[in-house]
N, C-alpha and C positions, 0 to 999 in steps of 0.2 A: 551073559552081558546084562540081562535084565536085573540079575541079582546084584551085580556091581553097581548099577544105577541106583537101585533102591538103597544100598548101603551108603552110597554117596549122598543121597537125599537125606537119609537119617542122620548122617554126620553133620550135614549143614543145619538140620533142625536142632541137633544137640548144641551146635556152636551158637545158636541164637538164644540159648537159655543158660542161666547160671546154675550153680550147684543146688540152689533151693527151689528150682523150678520157675523162678522169675525171669522175665526178659533180661537179656544181657545188659548189665550196667555199663554206662558209657562215661561216667564222671572221671575227671582227671584232677591233677593237683591244681590246675588253673580254675576249673569250675568250683572246686572245693574252697579255694581261696576266696572266690567271688561270693560264695554262700556265707563263709565266715565273716568276711568284711561287711557284707550286707547286714548280717545279724548283729555285729559288734558295734561298728561305727554308725550309731543311730542318734537318737535324741540325746543320749548321754554326753556326747562330745561337746555339746553346746553349753552344758552346765559346768564344765571343768575349769574355766577361768574363775567362775564364782567359787568353786570348791577350793581352788588354789589360793584365792584371796582370803578365805576363811582360815586356812591352815598356815599360810605364810610361806616365805621363801625357802625354809628348810623342810618343814613337814610336808608341804604341798608336793614338790617333785619326788620326794622320797616315797610318799604314799602312792603316787602314780606308778613308780617303778616296782614297788612291792606288790601291788595288785596285778601288775603285768606278769611278774614271776609266778604268783599264785595261780593265775589263770592258765599259764602254760603247763605248770606241774599238774594241775587238775585235768587239762586236756590230754596230756600224755598218759596219765593213769586211766582215764576213761576210754581212750581209744583202744587200749588193750582188752577192753571188755566187750568189744563188738562181736568177737567170736568166743565161744566157751565150749569145752574147758580150755582149749589151746588158743592163744591169741591169733595164730596164723591159719590153722587147719580146722578149728572147731566149728560148731554150728553157729550160724549168724543170729545175732540179736538185733532185730531191725529197729528197735526203739530203745530209749533209755529205760522204760518200764520193763521191757523184755529182759534187759541185762540185769536189772535189780531182781526180777522174779527168779531167774536162773541162779544167781549168786547169793541172794539174801533171803529168799522166801516170799510167800504171798503177803504176809502182814506188812512187811516193809514196802512191798510193791504198791499197796494201797496208799500209804503215806507219801511215797515218791510220786505217784500219779497225781495225787491231790496238789502237792506243792509244784510239780512241773507244770500242770495245766493252769494253776493259779498264776504262776510266773508268766506264762505265755499270754494268758488273758490280761494280766496287768500290764504287760508290755504293749499290748494292743491299745489299752486305755491311754498309756503314756504317749503312744504315737499319734493318737487322735488329738491330744492336747498340743503336742509339739507342732503338728501340721497346721492346726488352726492358728497357732501363734505366728507361724511363718507366713500363712496366707494374709493374716492381719498386718504383718510387718511390711508386706509388699504394698498394701493399700496405704499404710502410714508413710512409708518411704516416699512414694510419689506425692502424697499430700504435703509432706514437709518440704519437698523440693520445689513444688510450684506455689505453695502458700506461705512458706517460711517456717522456721523451726518452732515458733511459738504458736502456730495455728492449732485449733482444737481438732486434732486428727484421730481421736480415740474412736474405736469401733469394737463392738462386742464380738466374742468368739463363737457364739452359738451357731450363727449362720455358716461359718467356715467348718465347724465340726460336722454339721449336717451334710455339707457338700462333700467332705472327705468320706463320711460314712456311706453316702450314695455311690461314690466311686469304688469303695471297697466291696460293696454288694456285687458289683459287676466283676471285679478281679477275683473275688472269692469263688467264682464258678470255675476257675482253673482246677482241673480234677485233682492233681496231687503234686508233690514235691518234684517228681521227675519231669514234669512238664513245664517247669518254671525256671530253668537254667538261664534263659534269655533275660528274664526279669531280674534275677540276681546280678547278672553281669552289668545291666544298665544301672541298677541301684548302686553297685560297688563303684562304678565310674562317677556317679553323682556324689557319693560320700567323699571320694577323693577331691572332687571339685570344691564342695563347700567347706571342707576342712582346710584345704589349701587357701581358700579365700579368707577364712577366719584368721588363719596364721598370718597371711600377707597383710591384712588390714591391721592386725595387732602390731606387727613389725613396723609397718609404715607409721603408725601412731607413736610408737616409741621413738622413731627417728624424728618425727615432727616435734615431739615434746623435748627431745634432746636429753632425756633422763629416763632412768628405769624407776618406775614408781613401785610402791608397796613396801612391806617391812618383813622382818624375820618372824614376827608374831602374827601377821595377818591383820585383818580388819578389826580394830578395837570395838568392843560392845559396851553398853551402859553398865552391865553387871557381869560378874564372873559366870553366873549361871547361864545367862544368855549366850556368852562366848562358848561355853561348853556345849549348849544345844546346837549352835551353828557349826561347830567342829564335827559333832556327831552326824549332823545332817550332811555335811560335806563328804564324810566317809561313806555314807549311804549312797550319795550321788556317784562317787567313784566306783563303788561296788556294783551299781546298776550299769555303769558304762562298759565294763570289761567282759564279764563271763558270758559264755555261749554254750555252757554244758547242757542246757535244756534241749538244744537242737543238734548237739555234736554227733550223736549216733545216727540220727536221721540223715544228716549230711554225709556221714561215712557210708551209709547204706546206698548212696548214689555212685560210689567209686567202683571202677572196674579193677580187676586183678588178673594176672600179676601186674606190678608188685603187690605184696600183701597190703590190705586196706589200712592196717594200723600204722605201717611205715609211711604210706602216703599221707595219712591224717596227721602224723606227728610233724612231717616236713611242712605241710600246709599250715598247721597251727603255729609252728616256729616263725615262719615268714609273716603270717597274718598278725600275730601278736607283736612282732617287731615293727611292722608297718603301722599298726594301730597305736602303739606306744609312742612312736615318733610324732604322729599327728596329735596325739593327746598332749604330749609335753609342749609341742609348739603352740597349740591353741590355748592350753591352760596357762602356760608361763608367759607367753607374749600378751595374752589377754589381760593378765594381772599386771604385767609390766606397763601396759598402755594406760590402764585406768585406775590402778591402785585401789583405794578405798571406795571408789565409785564403780567398781567392776559390776556389770549387769548380771542378772541371774541367767540370761540366755545371750550368748556372745553376739549372735547375728540379728537378734530381734529386740535387744534392750536399748538400742539407739545411743550407744556410745559412738557409733559411726552414723553419720548422715550422708556423707558423700564418699565416693561417687555413688549416687543413688541407684544407677543401673546395675552396678556390680553387686550391691546389696540385694537388689531384686533378683538377679541371676542366682546368687547364692541361696536365697530362700526358695527359688524354683527348684534348685537341685535338692534341697532338703525335702521338699514336698514329693518329688519324683522318687527319691530314695526311700522315704518312709512308706510310700505306696507299696514298694517291693518288700521293705522290712516288715511291714504288717503281715504280709502273706507268708514270709519265712517263718514267723512265729505262730501264725494261725493254722497253717496247713497240718501240723501234727495234731492239733486239737480237733480239726475237722475229721481227720482220718480216724481218730479214736472214737468220736461220737458216731460216725457213720458205720464204722466197723462193728461197734457194739450193737447198733440197731439192726444191721444186716444179719448178725449172728443170732439175735434174739427173735427176729421175724423173717426167717429165710424165704417164706412163701409170699411175702407182701410185694405186689407190683409197684406200689408207691415208693417203697424203700429200695428195691433192687433194680428197677428198670431205668433206662436212660434213653434219651432221644437226640438224634442229630438234627440241628437246626441250621439250614443253609441261608445265609444272608447275602444280598447282592454285594459284589466286590470284596467280600470278606471270606476267610476260611470257615469251614463248617464248625459249628459250636455244639459241643456235647452237653446237653442239659439233663439234669436229674431232678425230679420233683422233691426228693428228700434233700438234695444238696441246696436247692433253691430256698427251701423253708428253713433248714437248720442254720445255714450260713448267714442268711438274712437276719435271723433272730440274733445270732452271735454278734454280728456287726452292730445291730441296733442297740444291744445292751452295752457294748463297750463305748459306743458314742454317748448313750444316755448317762453313764457313770462319769465320763469325762466332762460332760456339761455340768454335772453336779459338783465335781471337785476339780476345777480347772487350775490347780496349783502346781506349776511345773517342777520346781526344785524339790518341793516337799514330797510330791507323788513319786518322783524318781528315787528319792532317798528311801522311802518306805518299801518300794518294790525291790530295790537292790539289796537292802539289809535283810528283808524278810526271807528271801530265798537263797541268798549268797552262800551261807554256811551249809545248809542241808544238801543243796543240789550241786554246788561247785566243789565242796570239800568232803562232807561226811560220806555220802553214798559212793563217790569214786574211790575214796580211801578204803572203805570197808569192802567194796567189791575187789579191789586190788589185793587185799589180804587173802580173800577167799580164792581168787583166781591163781595167785602165785603161791598159795599155801604158806603165808608168812605167819610164823608162830608168835604168840604173845611174849612180850618182854625181850624180844631180840632187838638188835640195834635199829634195824629198819622200822620195826613196829613202833618203838619208842619215838623215833624222829617224826614219823607220820602222825602218830597220835598227838604229840606236842603241837605239831603244825595245825592239826584239826582243832585243838582246844583254843589256841591263840586266835584262830579265825572265828571261832564261836563267840569269844569275848568281844572282838571287834564288831561282829555283826549285831550282837545284842545292844551294844552301846549306840551303834548307828541307827538301829530301829527305834529305840527310845527317843533319840534326838529328832528323828524325822516325823514320828507321830506327834511329838510336841509342836513341831513346825506346822503341821496340818491343823491342829487344834487352834494354835495362835492365829493362823491365817483365816480360819473360819470365823473366829471371834472378832477380827478387825473389821 
């Protein structure tokens, strides 16, 4: 009888762990969708009306749909790389870099890691800029309401950036991705809320105007060269708004199985990209239809809308709450890499490897690590400092999107797919995917040049 009990206890213990020895993963298609939407519908959605305005009524919507298809194809290819060599029964690759190392070797892993963490770090900078703009918009909205639309309601961004940075120092003490499902769910609800408000306000403005503004060629510019730069920058903004490849495998690593993780991830990606594209088209197209050539760079903070001021305030509060969560979604993998590397290099250091439980009145216990407190505080401080130096919303988004779009969203997933499924050179599938990769490289290069020119011009003005 004692033997039976011990076997039963052992079985229960086995049930608590996955095949890699980690605690049983509990993520579902719903939490996966929440993580994806939190990561995708961020500051990028607010620039899409401006991007559509630069591209015009034909190229604007087509570009949004093309980037949606590219994002889903990339996600489908990458989700099959979570396990190697078999996508269903192989060994888990917990991170994007793990998958690149297994499939493409150490040299490409270093390049991938640099670009991936640069992208995540850059996204953090963009989120600091966007949140400060939304905080300032709340102040200005109330000022305009009570003092009139011509009142001097300008207010600098620096204070709001510092405020957001201080809040992120606190939230950054959340240990890891697996402990922040609740934050992603809240953030996803917020993204739905402010995207819906942006769409509704644009739709209401179109009804109020009684006409659809805009043109097939987009906003005219003084010179052909300036028009080209603006179009390139718009493509960069769209490239920033869509992809989530940098965090896809980290999200997939939270999923329980069965069913196989890649099947769940593909379903979640399909629904998340569909939902995202719907909101992107609504915000981008109705924003342009409402304002035409006067379309603001940021739909909810450019003050094309003044009333109802309380709704604009609520939308910006939703943006702020969402970006608090979005910042963490993109920062946690960077934190995990930094701290894992230090723990491996200094295994006997108490400062690096010890943590302490802090019990506060009326609050759950907080797990604090001296290493986590120092490294994450420094990380948040640097993203905040760079955002204060370059507070250019559309231009920064364009650079970030175009710089990492091709290598992380296209090149690495395509090359890993070739290795994983043993696709031979010059076969039909190889030619199609290589052509797909080259076209995306050309678009990314054009967008990067235009966005860099935008930052230089903004700095000189």
